[in-house]
C-alpha positions in Angstrom: 24.2 23.2 41.5 27.7 22.1 42.7 30.5 21.8 40.2 30.8 18.1 41.0 27.2 17.3 40.2 26.6 16.6 36.5 23.8 18.6 35.0 20.7 16.7 33.8 18.4 17.5 30.9 15.8 18.4 33.5 18.2 21.0 35.0 18.6 22.6 31.5 14.8 22.6 31.0 14.3 24.3 34.3 16.8 27.0 33.7 15.6 27.7 30.2 11.9 27.6 31.3 10.9 24.9 28.8 10.1 21.2 28.8 12.6 18.4 28.7 11.2 17.5 25.3 12.0 20.9 24.0 15.6 20.6 25.2 15.8 17.2 23.5 14.5 18.7 20.3 17.0 21.6 20.4 19.9 19.2 21.0 18.8 17.1 18.1 18.4 20.2 15.9 14.7 19.5 15.4 13.1 22.0 13.0 10.0 22.6 15.1 11.6 24.8 17.7 11.4 28.6 17.7 14.7 30.6 17.6 13.8 32.2 20.9 13.5 28.8 22.7 16.6 27.4 20.9 18.6 30.4 22.3 17.3 29.9 25.8 18.1 26.2 25.8 21.7 26.7 24.3 22.4 29.4 26.9 21.3 27.0 29.7 23.5 24.3 28.1 26.5 26.5 28.2 25.8 27.9 31.7 25.4 24.4 33.2 28.1 22.8 31.0 25.5 20.2 30.1 26.7 17.2 28.1 24.0 15.0 26.6 24.1 11.2 26.9 25.2 10.4 23.4 24.6 6.6 23.8 21.0 7.1 24.8 20.5 9.6 21.9 21.9 7.0 19.4 19.5 4.4 20.6 16.6 6.8 20.2 17.5 7.8 16.7 19.3 6.6 13.6 22.1 9.1 14.1 25.7 8.4 15.3 26.3 11.9 16.6 29.8 11.7 15.0 30.9 14.4 12.6 34.0 13.9 10.4 36.6 16.5 9.5 39.1 15.9 6.7 42.1 18.1 6.2 45.4 18.0 4.4 48.1 19.8 6.4 47.8 20.0 10.2 50.8 22.4 10.4 48.8 25.5 9.3 47.2 27.7 11.9 44.1 27.7 9.7 43.6 24.0 10.2 44.4 24.0 13.9 42.0 27.0 14.5 39.2 25.3 12.6 39.8 22.0 14.4 39.7 23.5 17.9 36.5 25.5 17.1 34.9 22.4 15.5 35.6 20.4 18.7 33.9 23.1 20.8 30.9 23.4 18.5 30.4 19.7 18.4 30.6 19.5 22.2 27.9 22.1 22.5 25.6 20.3 20.1 26.2 16.9 21.7 28.3 15.5 18.9 31.8 14.1 18.6 34.3 15.4 16.0 36.5 12.8 14.3 39.4 14.4 12.5 41.6 12.7 9.9 44.5 14.0 7.9 44.3 13.1 4.2 47.3 11.5 2.5 48.7 12.8 -0.7 48.2 9.3 -2.2 44.6 9.5 -3.4 44.0 5.7 -3.1 45.2 5.7 0.5 43.0 8.6 1.3 39.9 6.9 -0.1 40.6 3.8 1.9 41.1 5.9 5.0 37.9 7.8 4.6 36.0 4.6 3.8 37.2 3.1 7.0 36.2 6.3 8.9 32.7 6.0 7.6 32.4 2.3 8.3 33.7 2.5 11.9 32.0 5.7 13.1 28.9 5.8 10.9 29.4 9.6 10.7 26.3 11.8 10.2 28.3 13.9 7.8 31.8 15.2 7.0 33.4 18.6 6.8 36.0 19.0 4.1 38.7 21.7 4.4 40.7 22.9 1.3 42.2 21.4 -0.7 40.4 18.2 0.3 37.1 19.8 -0.6 38.2 19.7 -4.3 39.2 16.0 -4.4 37.0 14.7 -7.2 37.4 11.0 -6.4 36.6 11.6 -2.7 33.5 13.7 -3.6 32.3 11.0 -5.9 32.7 8.4 -3.2 30.8 10.4 -0.6 28.0 11.0 -3.1 27.8 7.3 -3.9 27.6 6.4 -0.2 25.1 9.3 0.3 27.2 10.8 3.1 26.3 14.4 3.6 29.2 16.8 3.5 30.0 20.5 3.8 32.9 22.0 1.9 34.9 24.9 3.1 36.1 27.3 0.3 35.8 25.0 -2.7 36.9 26.3 -6.1 34.5 24.2 -8.3 31.3 22.2 -8.4 29.5 24.7 -6.3 26.1 23.0 -6.7 27.4 19.7 -5.4 26.9 20.3 -1.7 26.4 23.0 0.9 29.6 25.1 1.1 31.0 28.0 3.3 33.5 30.6 2.2 34.5 34.2 2.4 35.2 36.6 -0.5 38.9 36.0 -0.8 39.1 38.1 -4.0 37.5 41.2 -2.4 39.6 40.8 0.8 42.8 40.7 -1.2 41.7 43.7 -3.3 41.0 45.7 -0.1 44.2 44.6 1.6 46.3 45.6 -1.4 44.4 49.0 -1.5 45.4 49.5 2.1 49.0 49.3 1.1 48.4 51.7 -1.8 46.6 54.2 0.4 49.7 54.2 2.7 51.7 55.2 -0.3 53.1 51.9 -1.6 53.4 51.6 -5.4 56.0 48.8 -5.4 54.2 45.8 -3.9 55.3 42.2 -4.3 53.2 39.1 -3.9 53.8 35.6 -2.8 51.1 33.3 -4.3 49.6 30.6 -2.2 49.6 26.8 -3.0 48.6 26.4 -6.6 46.4 23.4 -5.7 44.0 25.7 -3.8 41.5 27.9 -5.5 41.8 30.6 -2.9 45.4 31.2 -4.1 44.1 32.3 -7.5 41.4 34.5 -6.0 43.9 36.3 -3.7 46.3 36.7 -6.5 43.7 38.2 -8.8 42.4 40.5 -6.1 46.0 41.8 -5.7 46.5 42.3 -9.4 43.1 44.0 -10.0 43.7 46.4 -7.0 47.0 47.5 -8.6 45.4 47.9 -12.1 42.5 49.9 -10.8 45.0 52.3 -9.3 47.0 52.3 -12.6 50.0 50.7 -10.9 52.1 48.3 -13.0 53.8 45.3 -11.4 57.1 43.8 -12.6 56.8 40.0 -13.1 59.8 39.5 -10.8 57.8 41.0 -7.9 55.7 37.9 -7.9 56.8 34.5 -6.6 55.1 31.2 -6.0 54.7 29.9 -2.5 53.0 26.8 -0.9 51.3 28.3 2.2 54.3 27.3 4.3 56.8 29.4 6.3 59.7 28.0 4.3 58.1 28.7 1.0 57.4 32.3 2.1 61.1 32.6 3.2 62.5 31.4 -0.1 60.1 33.5 -2.2 60.8 36.7 -0.1 64.5 36.1 -0.4 64.2 36.2 -4.2 62.1 39.3 -4.2 64.3 41.2 -1.7 67.4 40.3 -3.8 66.1 42.5 -6.6 68.1 45.7 -7.3 64.8 47.7 -7.3 63.0 45.7 -4.5 59.4 46.5 -3.5 58.6 48.5 -0.4 55.8 46.1 0.5 55.1 42.3 0.2 51.6 40.8 0.3 51.9 37.1 1.2 48.8 35.0 0.6 48.7 33.6 4.1 50.2 34.4 7.5 52.7 31.5 7.5 54.3 32.8 4.3 54.2 36.4 5.7 56.1 35.1 8.7 58.7 33.6 6.3 58.9 36.9 4.5 59.5 38.6 7.9 62.4 36.3 8.5 63.8 37.0 5.1 63.6 40.7 5.8 65.5 40.3 9.1 68.2 38.2 7.3 68.6 41.1 4.9 68.9 43.5 7.8 65.7 45.3 6.7 63.5 46.8 9.4 59.8 45.9 9.2 57.9 48.2 8.7 60.4 51.0 8.4 62.2 49.5 5.3 59.6 47.0 4.2 55.9 46.5 4.9 54.5 43.0 5.1 50.9 41.8 5.1 49.5 38.3 5.5 46.1 36.6 5.3 43.9 34.5 7.7 44.8 36.1 11.1 46.0 32.8 12.5 47.9 32.3 15.7 51.2 33.1 14.0 50.0 36.6 13.0 50.5 37.8 16.6 53.3 35.4 17.5 55.9 37.1 15.3 57.3 40.6 15.7 56.1 42.9 14.6 52.5 41.5 14.6 51.1 41.1 11.1 48.6 43.2 9.3 46.3 40.6 7.8 42.8 39.6 6.8 40.8 38.0 9.6 39.0 35.0 8.2 35.8 34.1 10.0 37.1 30.6 10.8 35.2 30.2 14.1 31.9 31.1 12.4 32.8 28.7 9.5 33.3 25.9 11.9 30.1 26.6 13.9 28.0 26.8 10.7 29.5 23.6 9.2 28.7 21.7 12.4 25.2 23.2 12.5 24.5 22.2 8.9 25.5 18.6 9.4 23.9 18.3 12.9 20.6 19.6 11.5 20.3 16.7 9.2 18.9 19.0 6.5 21.2 17.6 3.9 21.4 14.1 5.1 20.1 12.9 1.7 22.1 14.7 -1.0 20.1 13.1 -3.8 17.0 15.1 -2.8 18.5 18.2 -1.2 18.4 21.5 -3.0 22.0 22.5 -2.3 21.9 25.4 -4.8 20.2 27.4 -2.1 22.9 26.7 0.5 25.7 29.1 -0.3 27.2 30.8 2.7 29.6 33.7 2.1 30.8 35.1 5.4 32.2 38.5 6.2 35.9 39.2 6.6 37.8 42.0 8.5 41.1 43.7 7.7 43.2 43.8 10.9 45.9 46.6 10.9 48.9 45.9 13.1 52.5 47.0 13.2 54.0 45.3 10.1 52.8 48.1 7.7 53.4 51.9 7.4 54.0 54.6 4.8 57.1 53.8 2.8 60.2 55.9 3.4 60.6 56.6 -0.2 57.8 58.1 -2.3 
């Protein structure tokens, strides 16, 4: 098939060795399709760059094939990475992603979301933190019976399907990595207090120190906001201490990048004079020098799974869905790069 000729559903069926009806069922996330056939069809879809006729599918079903994505701060690499993957995942399943940034004003946000629902008739909505914990928004979605998937919520776990990773354990293991390198003076920049993951990462840090019988001075801990500037300001305070730490664990990569800038301003070499670790493994982790040691969040897998849950229609009616069984905790990975090493002083 030439690149200029658009693939048809029949072409996908032929390559996959199945019927056109089976292809249609796979693209509509019909339950009565085997995993083997589903894999064959999706491989053919990717190979042929097949794009379903969404208008025709809307006429043949009561679905809009629109999926919403609500987020708070578009400046973070976490959001941009999730957004880009969500777009790709939606494209592969024949859906369109409609993203909207939530305003700090709750009333404006509710009005904006209500307009999104009325205009697009979304099949469901993905909620990123901290939007996923907005009580008024959650109540409105429940009232309108709009299915939604929350990413890393910190409460009401039986309210809807949710996807997360073990932030506590990841932070525990990341702190232990520094301890195993020989660090006993480890500072921490806490994430945004409005997000539950900040508390989990802070607790993982504290418990790792306690389990290794290492005390931490209160002045080694500063509050951040998950932004580069807040990481910079917090690190400046920590590094101004007479007995400064030999390592800093920032609760996300943006704040770690800010800490890196603070180290340079203080003419400290990273990692020779100071080790720095982040969290998320966003784009900024490899954009700064030295590249950051960090925790790799499975953001791509989170986005794929969130789209899959909504596209499947399994939770289209939240009033009857057994969401208690839909808890998804995905694996993390610690990525060691050049921002950490054994401290010069023991």
